[in-house]
Phi, psi and omega in degrees: 000124182257197188301327183297335179291345182249035185286082184264325187263089187246189192258105182211175179281182189282171180283129179285160176289145181291143175250095185293133178232063182089179179084186184280112183297322179294321178295318179296317180298318178294321178297323178299318179296319181292321177296323176295316179299328179274355181051043184296331183297334186301306184272353184246024175226115179283152176306122181080358181267178180275145183305135175071005182275359174079196181072017168286141183264120172266115179275104183247163178298342179261005180129186182265122179253124178263135187278154184277165177281124180258003178282164185277030176294133186286334182271320189238354184239220184264011186301329181256009178276147171265164177298323179295320179294320178295318180296323179295322177295317181292317189268334185238350181070034180238128185275181186303322183274005177092000180274159181283141173274145175291145182290004168297332169277125191281051181293340176296338175263317184294341177300339181276351181286136182294156180297325178297320179288324175299320178300317180293319178299315180297320179297319179295313180299325178289341180276349181290160175291127179297137177235121179277097183226105181290132179287123179286152182297142171286159181244081183240116183285163174295142005265004186290342179281358176269101187295334180297339179293343180291348180300329179295313178298316182298317181297321185278325194233358184241126176234111181288157176146138180292160180299132178252114180300145176278117183295342181266358181255161179287165177299323180295314180297318179294322176297317178297319178297320178299319181285314182295316185273346182250254185301322181293337181035049184300326181293343178302329177252321192268353173288150181289320186243104185284334186297336186260016175060227183256028182279176180291353180263009191282348187068057194308116170062017183276000178101144179185169183279139176215118178052039177080005174245163177252116175275118191286168173299125178240024172278174182283017177303136187287337183259310186261342183253216183258012183298331180271001181261145171282163178302318181297323179294318180294316180299316179298320178297315180296329184274327187240339183094002175215152183251139179278175173074223188266018178244089183286170174120155178227153179288145179224162174061219183303324181294323179297317179293322178297321178294315183294318187273331191234291190299322182292344182260000180271161181288153176301324181298319179290321177296318177296323178295319178298318178295317179301320178292315180300328178296335183275352183281157180291127178293135181235132176257112186284339177207159183268125182301322184294342181267000185274134177289131181279136177246355183273071180213161180298132179076014180298145175305134179094345183296316180295319178297319179298316180295325182283319189255333194242329191292335181296333178258310185274355177073149181302332180267007177074013185273348180064201178235115183309127178081353183233312180235120182295144176289149173262330178293125179079004182283113184293328178295322179295330186264016177300159181302316181266143182271002190304315183294318178299316180297317182294324179290318177300318184281324188254346183072183179217142174282168180296140178201142175052035178087350180276149179291154173295146178257124178295157177277069187298331183294341179300330180263010181252159171279165178299322180294317178300319181294316179298316182293318182288328175296316177297320180296313180298320185281353182224027177241163175058031182093352176291151176216126179202156179298141178281160182283123178240344183281116180291136177088359184293325179289318178299321178295315179297323180296319179294326183279342187270113178231104182223157177296322184290335178268351182081011181259004178221156179298162175300140181284178171253145179288121189287329185263117182303323182293325178290315180301318180294317181297320179292323177294315180297325181287351180075031185295324183304317180280321184294333183262359181285132179049048183269118179291142181309328179292344179266357184304310186296306181296325182290319176297320178299330178282321186282321187303312180300323180293317181294316181295324180292323182280335182240058182301133179087358180290151179289143178302318180304316183293323178294315179300308183295326179295315179291324176296320177295319178297321177297320178300312182297326183277330190236003188306322185256014182286135178292348180299335187252008182293319185292310182279341181102136181298321181300325179289320181294309182290329176294315178296319180298314180299319179296321180291318178300314180299312183296317179294324181290321183277323185223069185299335182289343182269358178055036176065024178299334183281351182288114183284137177292147179262130182296133178288166176295129179300142178279000000 
């Protein structure tokens, strides 16, 4: 079983507010915070389903595992569970009927959670509105569907027991350890070897592949880990998804969702404690810099592709635009051992976040060879160092796994903020953006933005940009106007213009870089 079997940090909406139905309100409130710290909503909310009602599909190497309903419904959820039964699932990985749970549920980490905190978590889940949602059968072929076979894995790799504070460490470090090793289950993504759970063989926090993304090294290593980051930079990254100062980069994929749903909602004190604990871990170098092939030379593979597709935004020297386009030079995420995250971002793009412009899905218009070469070039230029791509087919695999609105491989999203959705509707965007020729992007955006901003006073710029891009998708996704240049190019250019007009309306979007069309 590899990293995909442990796909816990996935892409979903936020944690709902608790609906208290009796019981200790303070206990429920504490439980809500703990459930948020564990990002439980991620794996227990199906696309389009109700929060915590389950039926999300975990695609694992042994088959498809559907998650259970955590609401207090008596027929399909936790309504008939006792607190002791819930605690046994958390601490021992054994369900109500006595069968073993698959380690896709992170009980190897949750076993460290105190019984008092388990009690609070159970109280919060019991306070939710019951949802009658029958759990659909998992699709696990023989012999993996025989749960008793899990005893071998448990014997080798699972040791139950609550977190034991280190008497030689500070209270802050111990608090961080409790969160990182327990509810935060950071090793589920960031350990090198997922098959061995939270055991001593896991390659603790040294980085690894998860659901087609690369979770980077988060040990104190100075090159590949967080050793070159200040405490404030790491805390800011955990809270916002981007780091200030000389550490460029933004969170993508599962980590971005984890920040939105979980880390951004935690207290600064807890985030600082997590960083303090990570500082105490053994620094690990996942690869040797001296063994890396250099790409920062004249005529290097990928240099031409970078100049054609990337340099207009990220600049020829990889420095980007401060506050608008993240730098690639010195970007620790770019230099992770695995290239998966870089490939997924190139192929799928990124929506606007933390003040940064949306990134078009430029890889949609590239060949697999171009993507591999430009990824190697980015990861080994301007002083960057990372292993070059040697695995055949890794780009093709990433392309199949990448489904985003910006690449045209996923349906148009829904606008998450009701006030933004209403403002865009009032502004008449649906009609204004229909069959819009690219030459009309700038004046039409110039007309819409003041109306949207007036109707949604106080809204974040990121939300306005992403809302209008979503509205453009809904209005123009099937328009023949964009067939020649490619849909990814059209929506990418539109997003760049919205961002530029919003940030610098006096420049009439002159800074919006054109997106290269798909080669014929």
